[in-house]
C-alpha angles and dihedrals in degrees: 000000000000113000113218132191114199123195116194136161089258089067089085085078086077085073103031102041132064129287093270090075091054094046088051089058090052095047096044093051097043091047088058091051102042127030090196089058090055091049093049091046092053091047092048092050092048092051091045091056090049092048091051091048089053091051091052091046091061094047111157094359130097110257117229111258114264096017094115090046089072090065094036091058093048092049095049098084097047091042092054092046092051091047095050093045093049092047093054093043096050091048091058094038090053092053092051093045094051091053096046094046090050089056096046093046093042089237094300094128138013119235123208134191126190139169123235121197134155088230088071087072105036143002124272100255093046090049093054093046091051091055100038096104092045091048091054091050094047094038091225139080105271100183134045145075090314087069098052119126141207110220117213117199137174120197088348096305131101108279097221092052101051110018128104120225089261092052092048090050090048091050094049092047089050091048094052093044088050088052088053092052094049091049091048093050097045100039093042091227133090113249120222110259118215115189120189122186093338097157098060113113092013123115121230094263094054092045089053092048091048093050091049090050092051092045099047101026127095097269129137124206112357124190119195116174119223116255 
């Protein structure tokens, strides 16, 4: 009923941890925007669990031809819907992030966000057929929407590899504020913005730029606890 965006120190795990954290950000946001997305995500995950269970069931034995195709065919529609929704969302999120980061960093660096999915290179059924032998060896589904990735870059290089703590903090703040803007635009209501310990790791210039952005930007209710 009341959309909320929360920014906490733990958000740096979006950069430092594995891809599951970044997919969770995608899925949580898109599920708030689109009830069909949530339904298709739940269906995809249910079918994925069943497909993995089937692969484990046939451990060490040759699987009858075409058996996996039953699940592949059922997963095709939700997979394509998730892929198309994520692609559109990340394109808009990336535009917002680049602008916000430019403000916080006073134009010192350019931030980039992109979406990486195997479906950018091939269609769903072909992807599953290409990985069928590998899936049977690993006893799990090795390719699909559950392997998608958000790619964070600064000045054209991987963020985690080159960024300082202050740059990582600036990027994560920009990402979450970009999430806020997309939610506001698409839900036609301003989310509540909760900011916890946002100034740690930022120099005085970036703190000043961030406060100016929050004060003059198009934000609704903002809560910042005293330190």
